[in-house]
Residue, then its C-alpha position, 0 to 999 in steps of 0.5 A: m646520660k645516667y642523670l637524664l634516665v634517672l630524671v625521666t624515671l622520677f618524672t614518670v613515677a611522680t606523674a603516675s601517682a599524681q593522676s590517681v583520683v579517689v572518689h568518696k561518694d555517699p551510698r545513697v546516690d546509688l539508691l537514688a539512681k536505682r530508684q530513678s531508673a525504676i521510675n523511668v521504666a514505669v513511665r515509659k511503660a505507661s506512656a507507650r500505649t500503642a498497638p496494631g489496630f484499625r482506623l476509619l479512613v473518612i476522607n482523602t482529598n486535596q481540598r483542605e477546607e473539605a477535610i476540615a469540614a469533615k473533621s468537624k462533622i466527625l467530632t460533632l456526630y461522634p465526640e468519643l472518636k479521635a480524629y486525625l487530619v494528616y497531610q501527605s502531599p498533595y492529599y489531606k487524609l482524615k482518619a478517625g478512631n482507635f479500634k482494637t478489632r475490625a468488628e469494632a471499626e465496622t460498627y462505626r463504619k456502617a454508621l458513618n457511611p451515609q454521612f460521607a458520599k465517597g465512603v468510609f474505609i477500614i485501614s490497618e494502622t498503629v493506634e493509641f489506647k488509653a491506659e487501664k490505670d491512671t497511676v504509675e506503680i513503682e516497685d521498691 
């Protein structure tokens, strides 16, 4: 029994010392990881350009062809507006523009209203905005 206890103790000590791992790493790896983290944060900030704003609801129909025709009409008349055609069963909704203020949207609504018989409405929505700068700055 004594020999068994000694054998188990030796086995436990041997396996405990065999499980330790020593890692030798280059300090430049930490610097590289920190730099990559800064790049990721800067890119995320640059790409997340959405905010609450307004869009114009141009058409709400269950006819796909009518919605596509309205979208091409918007893009022809006002190429500066971005048009969004969304399908929410059973309706096709055409939304246009990315406006920060209701007044900005109102000017386009007045101009578009004669073009569409059913009317154009201003709706609140999360909209996209262009970045002020084209480059991404990264702090060192």
